N, C-alpha and C positions, 0 to 999 in steps of 0.2 A: 365473724363469731367463733371462738376458738372450737377446735374438731372435737375436743374433748366433749364438749356439752351437745353436740347432734345427736347422740345417741340416748340421753335424757329425754332430749326434746321429743323424740320418736316414740320411747313409752311414754311421757302424758299424754299424748296423741293418742294413741293403741289403747291408752286405758280412762281415758275421756269416756263419761256414759252418752250413749244414743240420745237424738234430738226426739222430743216425742213426734208422733207422726212420720217419723221418717225412715223407720224399720233399722234393723241392724246392721245397716252396711254405713248410715252416716253418724259423723264424728263429730263433737264441737273441734273446733280450732284452737288451738295454744295462739294468742295474740300479744304482740308486745305493749305494755301498758305503761307509757310514758310520764313520768314526774311533769307536775307545771312548771312548764319554761324549756322542758327537755328539746321544743322543736325552735327555740327563739335561736335568728345569728348570731352566730361568732365571728367576732375580730380575729385576724390571722395577720404576723407581724410578716411581711414581704421586702426581699431583699434578691432584687434583679440579681445583682453582682457584676461579674467582667464576661467580656466574650460572646458566648452563645447563649450567656442566662436570661439576657431580656428578651432573645427570643422564645425560649423554653417557658418562663416562666408569663411570659404572654398568652402563650397559648392557652397553660393553664387557668389561668382569666378567663379566657374566650369559652372553654369548656364547662366552666365553673358555673357563668353568666348563664348558657346554655340548658344546664341542666337544675336552674334554678337552687345549687347547692345550696343549704342555711351558714354559706360562709361570706364575710368580706374583708378587705384588703385593706391593712395599714400601711402604706409603701415606702420604703426608705431606702436612699442613694449611695449606697458603702461602696465601696473599690478596695482591693487587695493591696493597692499601695498607700491606704493610710496608713498613719503610724498607730492608730487604734479604732476600735470600732465607738463611733460615738454615742457617748452617754443613753441619747433618747431612743437609740437602738436597742440598748441594752433595757431600758425600761419599759420600750413597748411590749419584748420579749415578755420582760415579768407579768404584767400584766395581762397579758394575754394569753401566757402559758403557752403559745404555740408559734412557730415561725415556719416559714417555706423559703428555704433561699436556692440562687442559682450558683451559678461556680461561683468564687473568690480567689484569684489570681494570686498566689504566692511566689514573691522572689525567691529569686536561687539566690543564696549568698547573699554578701553587704550588710548580715546585720539588721533586718528588716522582721520582725514577728509573723509569723501567719495567724490572721484576721481567724479562720478556722479555730484555731486553738484557743486562741483567747474568749471566740462565743464559749467554747466546750469547758471553758474551768473558769470561766465568767458566772455561768448558767451550770455548773457540775454535770454538765452532760456526760455521765460516764460509760453510757454502754451505746455504742455503735452498732447498727441492726444493718444486715445487708444480704438480701435473698437473692440466692445465684441460683436461676432455675429456666429448665426448657420452656422458651416458648413457643405454644401451638404454633405448626405454621413453618417456622424460622429453621431452615436446614442447620444442622450441627455435625460435628464429627461424634458425642458423644449424646446416649438419648437415657433416660430416666435421673436426670441431673435436679436435686432438689435440695441445694446444700445455703442454709443460715451461716453467716460469718458473724460471731457476736464479740465485739472488740473492746477492751476495755479501751477508756478517752482520755484518761486524764495525768498516766503518769508513764513510766516505761524510757525511752530513748525519746519521746517526745515530751520528755520533761520542763527542754529549752535552758537547762541546766550549763551551760557553756561558759568559757572565759581560757584566756590567753595565758597558760601558766609562764613562759617566756616567748622572746620572737620565734617563731616557727615552727611553735609545740603547742595546740590546745588542748584543753583537756573535758571531756561530756560527759556528762553526767548519767546512770541510767536508773532510774529510780523503783523499786518495789515497795511496797507495801502488803500488808497484813490483810488489813480493811477494806485496799481496793481490790485487791485480789480475790478475796470471798466475797464482794460487794459482786463482782462482774459473773464469778462463778455462781450465785445463787441465782441472780438474772437469768442466765443464761438456762441451767433448769428448770426454773420457772417459767421460763416461754415454752421449754421442752413440754412438760409438763402440760400445760394450758394447751397448744397447740396439737397435741397428740404425737409429739415426734419419739421416737424410738431409743436413741443415742445420744451424748454429746463425746464430743472428741478434744481433750486440751494439748494446745500447740505449745510447744515448747522447745527449749536448748537447753535443757538441763543439764546436761552432759560436758556443757564447756561455762555453762554460768551459774555455777551450782549451789551458790548460795542465793540469788536474785531469781534465777526462773525455778529455782529448787522452792521455794515458799512460794511461787506462782503455784506448782502442782502439788505442794503441801495443801494450799487450800480448797484446791481443785477438790483432793481426795476426800476431804472433809465436810465440805458440802455434798458431794456426792454418793457418801455414806446416808445422807437423810433423805436419799430418792433412791429407794430400792430399784422402784420397776421401771426406773431408766439406765440403759447399758452406761458403761461409762469405758474411753481407754483415753491412750498418752500417745502423741506421735511427735518425734523431732521436727522441727519444720523444716529441715532439707529434704528429709522423706518425703516428708505433707507436700512439698513443694511436688516431688516426681509422682507423687502417689494420686496427685489433683489431676496430673495430665495424661494419666495413664487409665485410671478406676475410679474417676470422681463421683460415681454413684455409691461409691463407700461411705459415704461422707454423709451426713445426717444435720446433725447442730455441731457446730465449731466454737471452740472458747478461746481468746489467745488475749496475749497482752497487746501492747498500741502499735509497736512497728509491724510484727509478724501479720497482724489483722491486716493493716494493709496492706502487706503484701498476697498475701490468703485470698482477702475480695476482690482484691483486681487480676489475679492469675484465675482465681474459678470466673468471674465474671467473661475474660477474656472465652470457656468454653461453651459458651451459652448465647454468645449473639454480640458481647462486647459490650461497655459501659454505656452505651446508650439506650439497654433497656432494661440496667438492672437498678429495682426502687431502693430506698436506703434511708435512714434517718438516725435520729441520734436523739438519747431522752434521760433524763435524769429522774430525780424522783417529784418535781415539780414543773419542767418543761421541756419542752420537744424542739427540734430542728429539723424539716422534712427536706432533705436535698437527695440528686443524684446520687446512687447506693455506691460506686466503684469510684474513686479520685480522680485515674489518669484520664487526663484529656477532659475533666469536667467544665475546663473553660474554653474548647473546642481552640480553632486556628481563623485567621484572618481570611482564608478563604469563605469557612460557613459561614460565617457574619455576612459579607459582600454579599454570595451566593442566597441569604437567606436558607439555608437547606440544614442547619439543626435537625437532629433528634429529638423530639420532643418527650418518647414514651417514656423514659426513666424517672426525669417529673411528675408525668401522668400518672402513671403507677405509684410514685411516690406521695402523690395527691391521694392518691386512694388510700393509702396506708394514714396518712394525715386524718382522712375521712372518717373512719374507723376508731382512732385515737381521741376523735370530736364526739363518737359514740353516735356516727352517722352511715351504718353499715350501708341501711340501702342505697343509697348515694355512692358508698364505694364502691359494691357489687356493679351497679351502671355504668360505673364510670371503668371500672376494671373490664368491664364485658368486654366496653364497647371499644378499649383500646388495644385488646387482644386479638376480637375480631376482627380489625383491620391490618394487623399485621398478617393474621393467617390467610385474609384475602388476596394479601401480596402487592395489590393495584398502586398502592400507597405507601411508598419507605421511603427512606432515606437513604444517600449513598453508602453508610455504614454496616444497610443491611440488603444492598443490593440493587436497590434502586434509583432513581432519580426525581423523586418527590421535593418540593421544598416544606417548611415549617408551615405553613398558612396550609398546604394543601392536604396533608397530614392531619394538621386540625380540625379543619372542613366535615374530612371522611370520619375521623373519632365524635364529632358534634352529630352528622349526618346519622352513624348507627346507635345513639343514644336511645336506651327503650324507653 
């Protein structure tokens, strides 16, 4: 539930008439009145992916089954070294509207394009959202960190527009458009408004890239003027990185072009426990893909796969985000509460969180903590 709606519900409960025969203290409760069919199980496209992907998506499947969540999965075998995302997978996501994805390895160099980028462009998933917040019970250097990084997902340095001008000279184009800049800025301010966030910070390098990042800033300023209740400020990306590791509590919602957002999200994730606990998703007007929030190490390494010790926390929390997106908030709350309880108790943690547990042991602990 959006934070802003909670005070309204309290006022409704407080103003409800007393029930007959129960005195002045009893109140009618406000209940959710579903539309017919709201509880129908929803299909979700599942891409286990590469590396640790099958391990952590398998954990999600087990937890969803244990809690009898109203979703079922259509699974597709996709790998990062494929030349393109199979048409059947795109069709499935278009039909189901929602996808859960493990990491897809992106080959370094060689001219092979990223399937992650292909999915985002094909489905116009223009907003990436990563929630970097302290997890109760997990010791970190900084406290009171609760940062949401909202990143433009379809253009910038990630446009993929590169060519070799002459042998030894490569030109890579950075594309920034007013349409996409305004769209991501509006999404950031809408998110802040609906979730009772107080501040939006635009991250840029307009002191050097005066036209491209200048256009991004101009768009953010125009949208900010329409949300006077939300504080707006701007920060140059290099100063932003320094401020993140020294005083991260000053940030609330951050809106960024594509490349900066990737760097900022992974930096922020490192402040609060690493990529293994950071949920995230990519959303557009009609479709959404939920996955581990920070991309660094999203496919793990061979040792993690061999030892079966990948951390499933990030994808489990991303699955809670997915359940809220599907309008199953009670299931999302149950899942998120169980995961955070396991992390807080500290008995079952994978190596990246200072423990020795396997993926299955963490998964079993989450299932045991489901209310």
